[in-house]
ZAPANU-677213 format. One record per residue (C-alpha): residue number from 1; x, y, z. Coordinates in steps of 0.001 Angstrom, whole numbers. Each point is the difference from the previous one (the first is absolute). Example, Ala and Ser with C-alpha at 12.3 -4.5 7.8 and 13.67 -1.06 7.14 Angstrom:
residues 2
{1, {12300, -4500, 7800}}
{2, {1370, 3440, -660}}
END
This chain:
residues 302
{1, {585, -9853, -19699}}
{2, {1124, -489, 3609}}
{3, {2779, 2208, 1313}}
{4, {2422, -2890, 413}}
{5, {-503, -1077, -3612}}
{6, {573, 3540, -1263}}
{7, {3121, 262, 2137}}
{8, {1369, -3258, -1398}}
{9, {-668, 1050, -3593}}
{10, {1822, 3300, 514}}
{11, {3036, -1358, 1859}}
{12, {630, -3261, -1891}}
{13, {1809, 1550, -3008}}
{14, {2773, 1525, 2123}}
{15, {3248, -1725, 957}}
{16, {-64, 1342, 3545}}
{17, {-2228, 2238, 2123}}
{18, {1535, 2228, 2688}}
{19, {-2294, 608, 2972}}
{20, {660, 3168, 2019}}
{21, {-1715, 1693, 2944}}
{22, {-22, 3699, 803}}
{23, {2854, 2095, 1397}}
{24, {613, -249, 3759}}
{25, {-1441, -3475, -265}}
{26, {-2406, -1053, 2726}}
{27, {-1254, -3372, 1214}}
{28, {-2870, -302, -2486}}
{29, {2156, 1027, -2957}}
{30, {2652, -2546, 960}}
{31, {-2336, -2903, 728}}
{32, {-2134, 784, -3063}}
{33, {3142, -262, -2097}}
{34, {892, -3369, 1471}}
{35, {-3555, -1344, -374}}
{36, {-298, 1290, -3543}}
{37, {3285, -1683, -892}}
{38, {-1350, -3282, 1397}}
{39, {-3130, 388, -2112}}
{40, {1966, 681, -3205}}
{41, {2198, -3018, 727}}
{42, {-3182, -2075, 243}}
{43, {-1125, 1407, -3366}}
{44, {3418, -887, -1527}}
{45, {818, 3656, -640}}
{46, {3670, 849, 534}}
{47, {332, 2794, 2533}}
{48, {2069, 1698, 2671}}
{49, {-966, 2165, 2951}}
{50, {2413, 2898, 542}}
{51, {386, 2913, 2382}}
{52, {1716, 2793, -1938}}
{53, {971, 2166, 2960}}
{54, {2115, 140, 3127}}
{55, {-1524, -1925, 2897}}
{56, {-78, 1476, 3491}}
{57, {-83, -1936, 3254}}
{58, {-3507, 1227, 777}}
{59, {-3345, -1406, 1134}}
{60, {-663, -1706, -3338}}
{61, {3433, -1615, 25}}
{62, {-526, -1325, 3523}}
{63, {-3488, -1396, -668}}
{64, {1086, -1763, -3173}}
{65, {3046, -1442, 1757}}
{66, {-1641, -935, 3322}}
{67, {-3335, -1349, -1216}}
{68, {889, -1512, -3372}}
{69, {3781, -523, 196}}
{70, {617, 1720, -3325}}
{71, {3386, 1537, -731}}
{72, {-1098, 3144, -1802}}
{73, {3483, 681, -1384}}
{74, {-344, -3059, -2249}}
{75, {-2666, 1861, -1972}}
{76, {1918, 3271, -366}}
{77, {1581, 1286, -3190}}
{78, {1442, 3404, -878}}
{79, {146, -771, -3695}}
{80, {-2455, 1769, -2282}}
{81, {-895, -1751, -3268}}
{82, {-2097, 1647, -2702}}
{83, {-807, -3407, -1483}}
{84, {-1868, -1178, 3098}}
{85, {-3698, -784, -259}}
{86, {-1416, 1346, 3239}}
{87, {-2892, -1212, 2123}}
{88, {-820, 2758, 2506}}
{89, {-1661, -1117, 3217}}
{90, {-1360, 2195, 2800}}
{91, {614, 3118, -2151}}
{92, {-817, 1176, -3518}}
{93, {2898, 2297, -955}}
{94, {3724, -637, 6}}
{95, {3212, 1905, -619}}
{96, {1886, -3176, -890}}
{97, {1137, -963, -3478}}
{98, {-2028, -2481, -2021}}
{99, {-3392, -460, -1618}}
{100, {-2982, -410, 2314}}
{101, {-1980, -3035, -1164}}
{102, {-2249, -541, 3006}}
{103, {-1134, 1675, 3194}}
{104, {-1871, -1230, 3065}}
{105, {-821, 2614, 2616}}
{106, {-2484, 616, 2806}}
{107, {246, 3804, -293}}
{108, {-2462, 1039, -2747}}
{109, {939, 3181, -1835}}
{110, {-1727, 2522, -2230}}
{111, {3030, -69, -2312}}
{112, {-451, -1629, -3387}}
{113, {1912, -3290, 96}}
{114, {513, -1859, -3275}}
{115, {2234, -2941, 893}}
{116, {-797, -3273, -1826}}
{117, {-1160, -1487, 3335}}
{118, {-1280, 2341, 2694}}
{119, {-2123, -988, 2958}}
{120, {-626, 2414, 2845}}
{121, {-2717, 218, 2615}}
{122, {-400, 850, 3664}}
{123, {1202, -2995, 1975}}
{124, {1581, -659, 3381}}
{125, {3285, -782, -1752}}
{126, {1539, -842, -3340}}
{127, {881, -3401, 1455}}
{128, {-3703, -771, 328}}
{129, {-482, 871, -3685}}
{130, {2823, -2421, -851}}
{131, {-1826, -2603, 2115}}
{132, {-3134, 532, -2112}}
{133, {2015, -603, -3171}}
{134, {1475, -3119, 1601}}
{135, {-3528, -1255, 673}}
{136, {-966, 589, -3639}}
{137, {3102, -1868, -1146}}
{138, {-667, -3008, 2240}}
{139, {3127, 703, 2056}}
{140, {-150, -1641, 3422}}
{141, {1699, 2269, 2498}}
{142, {2177, -1338, 2811}}
{143, {-378, 864, 3685}}
{144, {2940, 2398, -289}}
{145, {-1566, 1735, -3008}}
{146, {-3295, 259, 1897}}
{147, {1879, 1747, 2800}}
{148, {1649, 2354, -2500}}
{149, {-3396, 996, -1383}}
{150, {-1559, 608, 3424}}
{151, {2991, 1932, 1358}}
{152, {30, 2244, -3102}}
{153, {-3716, 690, 387}}
{154, {265, 805, 3695}}
{155, {3094, 2177, -183}}
{156, {-1501, 2073, -2817}}
{157, {-3229, 526, 1978}}
{158, {1354, 319, 3575}}
{159, {-1419, -3449, 793}}
{160, {-3266, 849, -1794}}
{161, {-521, 3263, 1934}}
{162, {669, 2252, -2993}}
{163, {-2749, 1587, -2086}}
{164, {1395, -1784, -3047}}
{165, {-920, -3381, 1485}}
{166, {-2265, -1984, -2303}}
{167, {-2250, -1844, 2450}}
{168, {-577, -3002, -2254}}
{169, {3764, -446, -360}}
{170, {528, 306, 3762}}
{171, {-2523, -2801, 518}}
{172, {1800, -2057, -2647}}
{173, {3338, 548, 1780}}
{174, {-1432, -1554, 3149}}
{175, {-1307, -2938, -2015}}
{176, {3422, -516, -1611}}
{177, {1639, 77, 3441}}
{178, {-2405, -2668, 1264}}
{179, {461, -2129, -3126}}
{180, {3803, 53, 323}}
{181, {34, -252, 3820}}
{182, {1629, 3394, 556}}
{183, {-311, 1925, 3275}}
{184, {-2177, 2883, -1186}}
{185, {66, 1960, 3283}}
{186, {3785, -197, 228}}
{187, {399, 1266, -3571}}
{188, {-2545, 2766, 594}}
{189, {1880, 1314, 3028}}
{190, {3388, -182, -1717}}
{191, {-1270, 1845, -3077}}
{192, {-953, 3134, 1901}}
{193, {3698, 790, -636}}
{194, {316, 2684, 2654}}
{195, {2940, 2269, -725}}
{196, {2692, -350, 2725}}
{197, {297, 3773, 460}}
{198, {1921, -327, 3274}}
{199, {2709, -2180, -1537}}
{200, {791, 1685, -3328}}
{201, {1468, 3419, -942}}
{202, {-2160, 2941, -1071}}
{203, {1103, -260, -3644}}
{204, {-1217, -3602, -156}}
{205, {-3298, 906, 1683}}
{206, {-892, 2828, -2371}}
{207, {996, -2033, -3079}}
{208, {-1911, -3149, 952}}
{209, {-1899, -1379, -3008}}
{210, {855, 3004, -2158}}
{211, {-1235, 493, -3552}}
{212, {571, 2775, -2537}}
{213, {-2700, 1464, -2229}}
{214, {151, 2397, -2949}}
{215, {-3018, 2271, -318}}
{216, {292, 2326, -2994}}
{217, {3751, 191, 488}}
{218, {-321, 575, 3755}}
{219, {1897, -2580, 2065}}
{220, {-1932, -1245, 3014}}
{221, {1257, -2474, 2575}}
{222, {-2097, -2063, 2378}}
{223, {919, -2181, 2973}}
{224, {-1828, -1495, 2951}}
{225, {346, -1651, 3373}}
{226, {-2329, -2339, 1894}}
{227, {-283, 337, 3769}}
{228, {-2335, -1480, 2594}}
{229, {-811, 3205, 1907}}
{230, {629, 3648, -860}}
{231, {3290, 1358, 1328}}
{232, {1056, 3317, 1511}}
{233, {-162, 3069, -2224}}
{234, {3673, 874, 587}}
{235, {1176, -3049, -1931}}
{236, {-2272, 774, -2932}}
{237, {1225, 3600, -99}}
{238, {3597, -1246, -114}}
{239, {-818, -2348, -2877}}
{240, {-1773, 2755, -1927}}
{241, {2928, 2372, 442}}
{242, {2313, -2626, -1450}}
{243, {-2405, -553, -2887}}
{244, {-174, 3738, -754}}
{245, {3794, 139, -306}}
{246, {-59, -2812, -2558}}
{247, {-2929, 1578, -1881}}
{248, {2044, 3163, -426}}
{249, {3260, -1793, -815}}
{250, {-1609, -2253, -2634}}
{251, {-2399, 2677, -1333}}
{252, {-3038, -2166, 633}}
{253, {-3431, 1474, -585}}
{254, {-1364, -1879, 2994}}
{255, {686, -2847, 2401}}
{256, {-3058, -1880, 1200}}
{257, {867, -1592, 3337}}
{258, {-2643, -2404, 1296}}
{259, {-468, -1447, 3472}}
{260, {-2317, -2995, 300}}
{261, {-1099, -393, 3634}}
{262, {-1199, -3584, 111}}
{263, {-1562, -274, 3478}}
{264, {-2718, 2580, -634}}
{265, {229, -300, -3822}}
{266, {790, 3640, -752}}
{267, {2033, 1398, -2899}}
{268, {2047, 3186, 418}}
{269, {1263, 1689, -3174}}
{270, {2643, 2726, 2}}
{271, {266, 1855, -3317}}
{272, {3407, 1640, 273}}
{273, {1491, 2606, -2339}}
{274, {2921, 2389, 453}}
{275, {-2305, 2620, 1473}}
{276, {-3004, -1778, 1473}}
{277, {-1303, -2993, 1918}}
{278, {-3580, -1167, -361}}
{279, {-1386, -2779, 2185}}
{280, {-3043, -2112, -781}}
{281, {-1510, -2542, 2380}}
{282, {-2306, -2758, -1238}}
{283, {-1851, -2776, 1759}}
{284, {1120, -3358, -1350}}
{285, {3241, -1293, -1491}}
{286, {-34, 1678, -3394}}
{287, {1628, -1444, -3083}}
{288, {2920, 2095, -1193}}
{289, {-533, -1028, -3620}}
{290, {-3803, 193, -30}}
{291, {-944, 2702, 2508}}
{292, {2983, 2271, 611}}
{293, {2241, 489, -3030}}
{294, {-2836, 437, -2565}}
{295, {-1053, 3105, 1992}}
{296, {3555, 1302, -157}}
{297, {106, -619, -3753}}
{298, {-3207, 1977, -471}}
{299, {1546, 2849, 1975}}
{300, {2909, 238, -2429}}
{301, {-2254, -252, -3046}}
{302, {-1936, 3147, 892}}
END
């Protein structure tokens, strides 16, 4: 049975499916939700895409607003509902009320997942996985949807510079751009998403793209910035000092602060605890989900 047929069989019995992305929603999680909603509409499956959190005026907000003209607030809801049938996209665990019926995620995990529909594999983005399901379903994407797919792929892979880039998918993205007459080079440059470190406060810099993890009851936070060339050490020291204060105040086991230097494609990791700072330098733009955080998880499992 094809994945799209299995998905239809599982979702059809329900009155409505609620699609949700992960906390601190990013571009891929947002656009995946929109694309997935379009696909379920096409399959005549009643659905809604919701963001069950407060939205900040951050990089994701600006990209979604500037490039795609979406008003993110229209998708927001603070109401929890235990009766919801949830479709998780771009993540596989949730704290929100409801029964998880389906999950689509490009971050494979060793955890045992037993949702009725679960599809996870390494991919440039969850949006690309939605695109594959659309192809199976015979859904003809629009030019705007093609742009959504490509932008999601590029932003999640630092314009295909990241180690999590799937080469075949990167080639396909270029083909889609040509097919739908999109300016590939312009999108590629935009999707480097360099962090405007000279125009935003320290708190915003150190919390850029943050995620929380729970490793055996130990709370770990991770955040990252993307810059074109490495900056002076004094700024980094100031950021780390601010991070250490928060680590102590919030009783975090560790904060993993990552700097992606895009010009020379180098990744700097700072593993920060209340009492220590460890720096690791790697050639290439590493994937946080594939290369960095699994190592941290192993550390806390020892």
